[in-house]
N, C-alpha and C positions, 0 to 999 in steps of 0.2 A: 407370435413366435419371436419377433425382434426384441420385444420387451423382456421375454424370458431369457434370451441369450445375454442381453445386457445385464440382467440381474445376476446370472451365473458368473459373468466376468467380474462384476463388482464384488461378489463373494470370494472369487479366486484371488483377488489382488492382495488381501492381507496374508493369505497362505503363501503366495509367491514372495512377498516381502519377507515373511518369516524365514522361508527357505534361503533367500539371498543373505539375510543376516546370519543365518546358521553357517552358510558356506564361508562368509567373511570371518566369522569367529573361529571356524575350524582352521582356515588358512593362517589366521593370526597365531593360533595355538601351535600349529606345526612350525611356523616361522620361529616362534619363541623357543620351542624345544629343539630345533635343529640347527639354527643359524646363529653364530656368535654375533651379538649386537653391541657389546662393550668394546673397550680398548683392547688392542692386540699387544701393545707394548707400553713402556713407561711414558709418562707425559713429560714435556719439557720441564727443566728446572724452574720452579716457581720463583717469583720475585717477592711475593708476600703470601703468608699462610696465616689465617685467623687474624689478619691485621698486623702481623708481626714480620719483621725483617731479620735477615741474618746478622749475627753479631759475634765478635770475639773481643774480649777485653779482660785484662788482668791488672790488678793494682794492689798496692800495699800502703797501709796507713793506720791511723788511730781509728779504732772501731767505734762506730755510732750505731745505735739500734733503737727501734721503736716497734711496738706491737699494739694491736687493737682487735676487737671483735664487734660485729654488728649482727643483730638477729635477722634470720630469714623469715619468710611468711609462715604464720602458724596454721594456715589452712591452704592446701595446694593439692594438685594431682599427685598421687603417690607413685614413686618410682621403685623399681626393683624386680617386679614380676608383671606379666601382661594383665590387662583388664582389671586393675585394682580400684579405679575410681578415685574419689577425693578423700583425703585424710586430714586430720587435725591433731595438734599436740605440740610436741617440742619441749623446751625451746631448741631450735637449731640455729647454727651460726655460720657466718663468713668470718674467717680469722685471717689476719694479715700480719706478716713480720717483714720489716725492712731493715736491711743491714747495709752499712756504708763503710768503705775504707778506701782512701785515695780517690781515684776517679770512678770507682765501681759502686753502683747502688743496686742491690738485689732486692726483689720484691717476691715474697712467697705468700701465696694465698691458698688457704684450704677451705673448701666448701663442703658442707654436710649434705651432699647430693650424691646421686648414683654415678654420675659422670660429668665431664666438662665438654659440652658441644662446641665445635669450632666457631659457629656464629655467635655464641654467647661470649666467648673470649674476645672476638672482634668488637662486639658491642662494649665490653668492659674497657678495652684499650681506648675507645673513643670517650666513654663516659668518665673515666678516670683521668682523661687528658694525658695519657702516656704516649710517648713517641713510639713509632713502630720498632725502633731499635732498643726499646727499654728491655731490661733484664727482668723478665717476669716468669715465674713458675706458678701456673694456675692448676690446682689439682683438686680432686674430689676424694672424700673419705671412702666412697663407694658404698655407703649405707644403703641397704635394700629396703629401707623404710623411710627414705628421705624425700625432699622436695623434688618433684618431677615436673613434667609439662614444659621443659625448657628448650626443646629442640623441635623445630618444624621439619620433621623428617619422618615419613610414614613408616619406614623400617624401624627406626628407633622408637617411635610411639608404640607400634605393635609389639616390639621386642621387650618393652618393659619400662621405658622412660615416662610413660603416661601421656595422655592426650595433651597436645600443645596448647599452651595458654600464654598469649603475648604479655599479659599483665604480670603473670608469675615470672616469666623470663626477665622482664624489666626489673621486677622487685629484687631478684637475685643479683642482677647486674648492679643495681643501685646499692645494695647492701655491701657487695664486694668493693665497689668504688669508695664508699664511705669508710670502710675498714682500712683501705690503702691510705686514704687521706689522713685518717686519724693516726695511723702508724707513723706516717711521715712527720706529722705535727709533734709526735712524741719522741722523735729522734734525740738521743743524748749519748754521752760517753758510756761505753759498755765493755764488758769482757765476756768471753765465751769459753766453754769447755765442751768437749764431745768425746764419745767413745762408742765402740760397737763390739759385739761379741756374737759368736755362734751360740744359739740357744735351742738345741734339739729337744730339750725337755719342756719347752714352752707350750702354750695351749694350741698352737697351730698343728694340723695334721694333714696328710695328703687326701685329696678327694678323687684323684685319678693318677695315672701312671707318671713316673718320673719323680725326681727329687723336688722338694719344696724349698723355698727360701726361708731358712731358719735364723736369719741374722736379725738382731735387734740393734738399732742405732738410736742414740739419744744425744741431743744437744741442749745445753743450758745457757741462756743469755741473761746476764744480770748487770746491774749498775756497779760502779766501783765500790759503793757502800755495801753491796751484797743484796740490795733490793732486787727481787725477781723482775725480769722483763718478759721472757718467753721460754717455753720448753718445746722442743720439736722431737717427736717420736716417729720413727719409721719402722713398721712391722707389717709382715705379709700374712693376712688372714681375712677371708671373705666375711664381711659383716652381714650375716644372714640369720642372726639369732632371733630377731623379732618374727613372729609367725606370719606366714604368707597371707593369711586371711585378716590380719590385723588392720584396722583403719587408723592406727595411731602413728603419727609422724614421730620418728625416732632416729637418733644418731647411731643406734646400735652400740656395739662395744667401743668404737672410736669416740662416740659422744660421751659415753660413760667414763672413758679414760681421760678425755679433756676435762670433764667435770671434776674428776678426782685430783687433777693436777692444778686446777685454776683456783689457787688460794693466794691471798696477799697481793692481788693485782697481776698475778702471772697469767699469760695467755698461752694456751697449750694447743699446738697444731699437730694433729695426727695425720701422718702420710701413709699411704698404702705402699708396701713393697711389691715384690713380684708375686702377686697373690693369685695368679690365674688358676693354679691347681692346688691352692691351699684353703682349707676350711677350718672350722673350730672344733675342738674336741668336745663331743657330746657329754663327756663326764667331767668337764671343767667347771660347771656351775653356771650361775647367772651372768648377765652382762656386767654387773657390778663386781662380781667375784673375779671374772677374767680381767676387767679393767684394773682392779686393785693389784692383781698379780703382776700385770705388765708394768704398772706404775712403780711398784716396789723394785722390780728388776731394773727398770730404767734409772730410777733415782740412785740405786746402789752403783750402777754402771758408770754414771756420769760423775760420780765422786772420784773415780779413778781417771783423771784427765789423760787423754791420749798423749803418750810421751813424745810423739813426733810433731805435735802442734806448736805453733809459735806462741800461742797463748800461755803454754806451760813454761815458756822461757821467761815469763814475767817482764816482758818489755812493756813499759808503761809510757803514756804521754803525760803532759803536765796536769791534765784533769784526772788522771788515775785510770784511764781506759787502756786497753791492751792494743798493741800494734799487731795487725793480722794481715794475711793475704786473702783477697777475694778475687774470684774470676767468674766469667760467664761466657758460655758459648751457646748460640742459637743456630741450629742447622735446619735449613729448609730442604725437604726430601720429597722426591717423586716416588709414589708407591707402585707396586706391581698391580696389574689389572685385577679387578675383583673376579673371584671364581667360587663355585660352590664347594662346600666342605666335602671331604672324602666320604662322609657318612651318608650323603644324599645318593639314592639309587641311581645307577648309571644312566638309565633312560631319561631321568628327570634332571640330571646334573647340568646340562646345557641351559635348560629353562630357568633353573634356580640361579645359575650364574648370571643370566641376562637380567633377572629381576633384581638381584643384588647390585648389579652394575648401575641401575637407575638411581641408587641412593648412596652408594659407597663413595668415600673420599678418594680423590686422585693424588693428593699430596698431604704431607704432615710436617710437623716441626718437632724437634727434639732439643730440649733445654738442658744444659749441663751447668751446674753450679759448683764452684770450688770454694769451700769454706774452711780456711785455715788447715788445709791438708786433707779434708774430707771432700769427696765428690758425691753430689746428689745428681743422679742421672734420671731425668724426667722422660717417661715413655708414654706415648699417647694411646694407651690401651691396657690390656691385661696380660703382661708377660708371665711365663711360667718360671719356676724356680731354677731350671737349668740355665736360663739366660742370665739370672742374677749371679750364679756361680761362674759363668763365662765372663761376665763383666768384671768381677773381682779378680779372676785369674789373669785377665788381660791387662789389668791396671795394677797388679800387685797388691790387691786388697784395698781397704779404705774407700770402698764404693758402696753406696746405698741406692738401689733402684727405687724410683718414685713412680709407681704406675698411675694410670688414670689422669695423666697430666697433659694439658695443652691440646685437647682434642680427644677423639675416641675412634679407634680403627679396629676394635674387637680384640679377640684373643691372639696372642703371639707365641708361637711355638718355634723351636729350632728346626732346621731341615731334618726330616725323618722323625720328628717328635710325634708321640701318639697320645699324650695325656689329655690335651684339650684341642687336638687337631680337628675334631668333629665340629667345633664351634668357630673355627677360623673362616674368613672369607676373603683373604688376599693371597692364599696359597703359601707354599713352603718357602718362598723367597722373601717373605715379609721381614723376618728377623734380620736377614742380611741387608735389606734395603735401609733398615733403621740403624745399621752399624752395630747391632748387638752381637751378631754371630762372628763377624770379622775379628772382634776383639779376642774371641776364643782361639781363632786360628793364629793370631799374632803371638 
């Protein structure tokens, strides 16, 4: 009888353990769904974000410029959509433009990637041996068929940046650092012209509620002899032309646009505008057709130099370069606590917010470049068109939003916005914390 009782107890132990684990799991689930586990309020003002420090500098002097491009890996995890695996193809590039005038050196880097993770930017600052107070605008073209695997963050990996690969992350950092160093080595006397226009007839169209950013901005930098150095295009339109199931690494329409402009040594950087709610017209043709259309419009636009720019005043130095004003402001910002989007069912909203809080950023940085009267406003996410309109209204125009810059904090809607609100995860106060909505109020 004793042996039978002992045998029954032995058989009951796994069952009791299973029940205990079930109770623990249930308690944990209830805790996750009912109790707020993340921050309740803003974090203290950070001292460094992504290895960067706050900066404010303005200067005027003879313009010097240099540009370069370095290839990214031709085989890598694909970014853009969840669970895509590894792709190959390209070529894809890291492109860098360096502008100098007086005490100011601006570094603009465009990566043919989905986004710019904060840790990747921090690694680039170290690898390129930049000071924390360097004036750097690091941005992604947002191609949905580009190099992924660059962020050790489960939410980002699952959301579409691809499975993290340390070697790929380092290869992207190395390519960007080499592009910066090559651009610095190529510095020489230069002149620039720029212009922007509202282009409602362009290939971009809304994909959700609210106005889209229809502004096209173009800059041309060349040597005093007329030899091209670089072209910068800022336009807001999601690069999702490559099919979701494709395993081909592609720069999408921004890559095709760069290729169309890169002749005679020119380096073409394509920047995303406020593309959060903008997609491409399905009747506009292929990537090459859309790229050719944007290139033609940009080239015609930049021929008409912005009348308010100092470059148009033909102020020259002894070497034939133009005298211009450059400025840079880097602001370090504390973000609102993470929270679930309004589209999440009410009973699951607390749990979703708790999960997001495990991976969401608590701080961000915003880089603003002044280039001869034009302001490039870097935003670490995907702002919608209404915020671009607010920025230009608050500054009297001459402002171009550069989304996907210096980190990624998701979609950014104005308070009360509905277009991409279902995709946000920092709540309605995010635009205000970034200084995007206050500009409208001013």
